N, C-alpha and C positions, 0 to 999 in steps of 0.2 A: 309750587316751586322746588320746599325742601324734599318732599318727598321722592320726586322725581330724582334731584339729586342725590338722595341712598340707594335709586334704585339703579343709576347707571353706575355709579360707585362701587357698587356691589355685581353688578354685570361685569364689570370691569376687570374687579376680583375675581371674577370664576374667570374668563376669560386667558387671565394674567395666569391663575391655576394651570386652567387648562394648558395655557402653552407651556408653563414650566414643568406638567408631569408627558407633553408629549418628548420635551427636549432632556427628558430622565428616562429614558425609555430603557426597561432594562429585560424584555421576553427575546425571543429568537426562533424563529421555526427555520430549518435546515433540511435542506431536502438530498435524500440519498435516494440512489437506485436501487442498492442491494442490501436487502438485509443481513445481518450476521449473523450465524449458522447460530453464534451464543454470545456472549460475552467476555470470556476470559481470555485474552491478548496472547497470554504464556501456554494456551494449550491449541490452538487452531491456526491452522495457513490463510483464511478468508483477509482480506486488506480490509473487508466492512469493517470488522473487529475492532482496529486500532482506528479507524477511518472517526469509529463514535466515540473510545475509550481513550485515547491515548493523548497524557497531556492533562488531559480532564478530569477526568476518573482514578486513572492509575498514574503514578511516579518512575522513575529509575534511580537510580546511584548518580546516571548522566541524563543528561537529554541534548534532543536533535533539533537546532534550530530552523526559522526560517530558511535560514541561510545556509542548512547542511553544517555549521559548527558544533563543537561537542561544547557542552554546558554544563556545568556544576547544578544540581538538582536535589534529589533527599542526599548527596556528600556535599557536603561545603566545599570539601577543599580535598587534595590525595597529594601522596605522597610516590615517590616511585624508584625503586632501588636500581642500584647501578648497573647490575646485569637487564635490568629490564625485566625482570621476572617476577616480581612482590609490588602489590600495589597496597598500599596503608590510606582507607579509605577514615576521613573525617565526618561525621553524620550527624546532621541537622539534630537539635533536642526538641524536647515539646511537641514534635509531630505525631498524630494520632490518626489512626485509620478510624473511617466515618460512624464504625459499632463503638468507637468511643476506646479502644485499646490503644497504647503506646506501640510506636513504631520505635523500632530499637535493632543495634545490631541481630540480633539474634534472629529479626525479622529478614535481614539481608543474607545471610548463613543457609536459610530453610530454604529461601527462593531459589539461588542460586545452586546449593546442592539439589533440590528439587527438578530443575530446571537438566541437570546433566546426569541424574539416576537413570538408572537401566530401565527403568522403565514408563522413564518420561516418555509424557504426549507434546511435548514443546516442538511446535513445526519445524524451530531455528535450533536443536539440538547441538549443532555442529559448532554454533556461536561460543555454547561453554566447554568443547571438548579438551583446549586447551589447560582448563583449571586444572590444578594440583591436588590444594586447599584450602578453605574456606574458614579462616579462624576466626574469632568472637575475642579480641583485647581487652573491649569495656564496653558497656550498652552503647556508647557512642564511637566506638573504633573496632572496623575490619579488616583484618589484611588478608587477602588474595595471593596466591601464588600460582603461576601458572608453570606446566612441564618446559615452555621454551616462551622465549619471546613473541609477542604478539601487536602486529603491527595497530592493528583495528579494535585492539580490545577494549577502551575507553568507548568507541565512539560504538559497536557493540550491547554494550553496558547503557545505552541510550536509546536503543530501539522497543519494539512494544513487547516484544518475546521474552524481554528482561526485567519488567518493572515488577514490583515489589511489592508481594502478597504476604498476609498474616498466617500463620497454622490454623488462626484459628477460623479462618473464614474460606481458605484458600476451594476448599471442596464445592462452596457453592456459586464462587463467582461466574459459572458460567450463566447462571439466571439473577443473580443477583451480585454485582459485583460489587468490593467494598475494598475501594485504595485509599491512597492518600491525600487526592488532587484536590481541587479547587472547588471541583463541582463533586456533588454525590447522585447515585442513581433515584430512582425515584420509582418508576414504571415502564414496564413493557409490553403494549398490547401490539403481541405479534402480528403481521400483517399489516402493519398500521403506522407507529410510531414507539421510537424511544426520549423516555424524558429523563433529562436530570436538572436539577436544581443545586443555587450555591450553596456550600457547604460553611457551617456557621465555625468559628473556632480556625479556620485554616492557616499552618505557620508560616504559609509564604506571603505575595505582596496582592491581595483580594482581586478580584474580580469585577467586572464592571456588570454583565450580567446576573440578573435571577434565576431566570427558568431559559431552559435552552429544551427544543423539542426537536429531535431528528425524525423526521417524516420521509416514509419510506414510499416510492414514486417510482415502483418497477416500471410501468409505462412512459416511453420517452416523451409521446405526445401530450402527455397531461402535466409533461414539467413547464411547459411552456405557459401553457394559461397560469399554471400556480403561480410560476414569477409574476406574470404579466399584471394578474389580480392582487399583487402582495399578500396572498395569502401564505407563502413560502416566500422568506426575505432573503434569504440566502442558496444558491447550489454550488458548493464548492469543485463538485463533478460535473458540469450540465451537459447533459445529451442532450444540443440545441439542435443538431439536424440541420434541417435547411431555412432556420429562424437565427440564424447568427447575425445575420444582418440588422434584422430585424430588432434584435434584444440590442443590437451596438447605436441603431437610432434612436434609441427609447430613452431619455434624460432620465429616468427616475430611473434606471439602473445602472451600474459598473459593469459592465466585461473585460474579465482580464485574460491573455492567454499567457500562459507559464510554462514552464518544462516540468515532468514529472521523471519517475526512476520506471517508468513502466517500459519495457521490453514486450511490445507485442509482438507475438509468432502464431505460427500455425502449428501446432504440438501434433507432434505426430508419435505413435503407437511403434518404437520402434521394435520391438518385437512378436510383434499380429502381422503377420506373413498379409501382403508382397513388402509391406513397408520394413523387413527388414534387410533388406537389402539395397545394397549403398545404390544402386543406379534408379530405383521404383524414386528414392530419398531426393536424387540426384534430377530427375528426370521432373518432379514436381515445385523443385526449387525453379529449374527453368523455365518453367509455364506460366511462374507468376508474374505480373506487371506490377510491381509495388507502386508507383504512382495513381495508378488507377483502384488499388486496393486504399490507397492513404485516401485519396479525394473525395471514395466513397464513403469511408469510414470514421475520417476525423477532420471532415470539413477541407482537404488539402492541407492539414498544419501541421502533419507528424512527420517525424524526422527518420528517413527512409535508414535503416541498421542491416547491417550483414553480417554481423554474430550476436552474441548476447552479452553487449554492453552498451550503456549510454553516451551519445555523443558528447554531455559535456562531463563524461572523464575524463580528468587528464591520459589516464591508460588505453582510452579508446584506438580503436583501427579500424580506418573505413574499410571495412572487407564486402562492401554492397557489389561490386562487379565480380565478384568471385562465380557466381552464377547470372549472367545477365540473362533475360527474359526471349530464349531462343525456342521458340515452338519446333522448328527441324530438329536442333539440338534433343529436346528434351524426349521427342518421340524416338532416337539413338539410343539413348539410355534408358526406354521401355524394352525397346528390340533387344539391348544385351540383355535385359534381364529376364530375357524370354515371354516380354508381356506387350507384343508391337500392337498386338489389338485391343491394347488396354485392359480395366477392367471396373469392375464397380465397389466402391467402399462408401462410408459414413462419415458427413461431419458435423458431431454435437456443438450446439450453439449457444452459450450462456446467453443473457439477458443482457449485458450493455450494449448499444448502439455499437458500437467498434467491433465487435465479434458475430451482429443480427447481418448488418450492412457490410461487410469486410468478408463475412464468409458467402453472401451470397455473388459473387465479386471474383472469389476466387473458384467456386465451383462452377463458372461459367466459364473461366479460363482452363480450366485442368480439364473440361469437357473437349477441349478441343486440341488434345490429345489420347481421346478414347477414354479418358479416368473420371467416370460420372459418380457422382458422387448427392448420396441422399442426404438434404439439410434434415437434421434431427434438430426441434429447438427446446431448452433442457431450461427449467429452472433452476437458480441459484444452487442450493439444497442440492437438487440430483446433479450438479455438476461436481458436487464437492463429493458428494457420496458415490457415486456411477464411476465418473470419473478423473480425478484425484484421487481416489483411495482405491476402489476397487480395479483401477486400468480397463475400462470395460468400453473403451471406443478404439475406432480409426485414427481419426481426426478430429481436433478444436481448434478454438481459436479463444486467447486467453493474454492482459497484462498482467507482468508479473512486476509488481510495483515495490517488491522488498532492494533497496541499496544494494551493491557489492555483494549480490548473491548468484557469481557465475558458478558457484560450487556446487547447486543444484544438480548438472550434469555429473558432479560424483556420486550422489546420493543413493545407497542401494536402493533398492525398491520404489525409487522414484517413479513418479508416473509419466514420464520421457522412456522409460527402461530404457533409458543407453550405456553403453558400457564400452570404456575405453580404458584401457591400463595407462596409456602416456599419459589421456589427459586429467586423471587420476592423479597420476605422479607429479603432475606440475601443481594441483590442488593441493596435495600434502607440502609440498615444497611450499606454495603462497605462505600456508598456516606458521610456518616458522619463520620467515621472512621479514627483515623489518626497513632494510634497505630502500628506497622509492623507487630508486634507477631498478633494482636487481628486481621489483613489486612488477614495474612496468613490463620489465622483461617477458615475466615467467606469464601474465598476464598475456601480453599480445599472441606469445605461441598459444595458451591456452587458449583465444578468438580463434585465431587459425584452423587449430584442428575443429572446430564447432563448424565454422563457414567450412570447411571442406565437408565432414560428415554428415552433415544435415539434419540431427537429430530432431530438429524443429524448423522450420522455413524462418527466418526473421526479417520481421517484415517494418515496423516503423518502432520510433518511441512513441509512446502516448504524451500528445499535449493535454496541456488542464486549462479547461475552459472555463471558469470561473466566473459565475455569474451573480450578483446579489446589491442590495438595496443602494442606493449611491451615499446612501447617509452611513453605512455600513463602516468602522474602521477597523484596522487593525487582522482584516483577513489574509492565510498565505497566499502569495501571487504565485509561489512556485510549489512543487510537493518534494522536497530532499527525502523523506519517509512517507509512506502513506501515513496521514492524521488530516482531522479537521479538526488543530488545534486552536480553542475558543479564548484562552488565557488571555490576549489582550486586545479582544476585542469588544467593542461601546459604540454605541450612536452618537455620530456629532451632535452633539448641540446647536 
């Protein structure tokens, strides 16, 4: 009897230990559709880079919260001069990069000077154009002086393109990223996964997770079984397709429909004939039924847009009625362009379901006006190199997930190849305007120009369909920036 008592006691202890271990789970597998082209947020436009590394591995002077607020990060505080042109940042001390080197004001100067340098490869170099000088006051203080006041300066310092890197490791960050964040980079099995682990001795609030794997699942059909089996415990931007209702009915999972800053557009190569003619772009816009595209590409959850601005932005103007679907009118535009018999073109579609599914609908709609599209599926790396960089395309579909990025239509050589001096002048004025009312006025005028000129057909704001284990806490419901911030994520006990 005594022996059985001991066995039962040991069994109970083992079960208690097992239960405790389950309650204290500290690993997480996160599903992502797109693999980053590299791992340096300061040297690439792909949202997939920030989705893995922002706030997790790399940090900036400021950071953007889940609610879109600007919060202190590596800078614990700052003061602003009366003229709004000088920012003096007081930095946290005792901070180290993951390779053991100290973080100081010299790293801030290096990072900001590097981002705005003539040969900079920063995808958002324009964010730093207003900086005049960066001065190291002492190891824990840096002063940034602007050429003119910039209303979004503190916000801009909190995005992925402005994270702080060290001169000792900056050149190697594409393959082996070294930051100051709560997670450090472990490994990258290309085509498969990126693994992070908890950084020991992290200067800020400790994270609950010990190990994180970002698993690359480009095949939308494979994401659902991965979630249902528990092989993947979180998919922040899940390509759910027709399985949305099934996932919503599963008590083991939590499905959260949130918002993003992702303007989803049918991008047009504005310098490539016949798309260099306004009437052709107007014809394409007039042939498209946004609702049908939204139903197919986003489970009917996308918000229609008529220009390049999120409906959540206070400066948003509803311009969806600029070119309502009107097949007869679209044919009139084509006739005015000398193309009454239509023409042939290509549409290159990257892997996300919104692009592939939306592209099929748009191709069918354009056939009604005699525009015959050859659908060419392309992998993400090819899209970045051939479409985005080389501008080798006619049409494509993509979501631009950077916040406050209407200025991309003014950038020389940007892949839309759109040029409008009046629009460029507005963007220049916006860059030196702090007054909120005046900024809204400028942004409204800019949106109206884009809506009229159709450098891209503005389709919808990409919804954020997040699916994760019901026991997970701290996942972002919305995406004010392109990030999978895991710093507050933990398993419920």
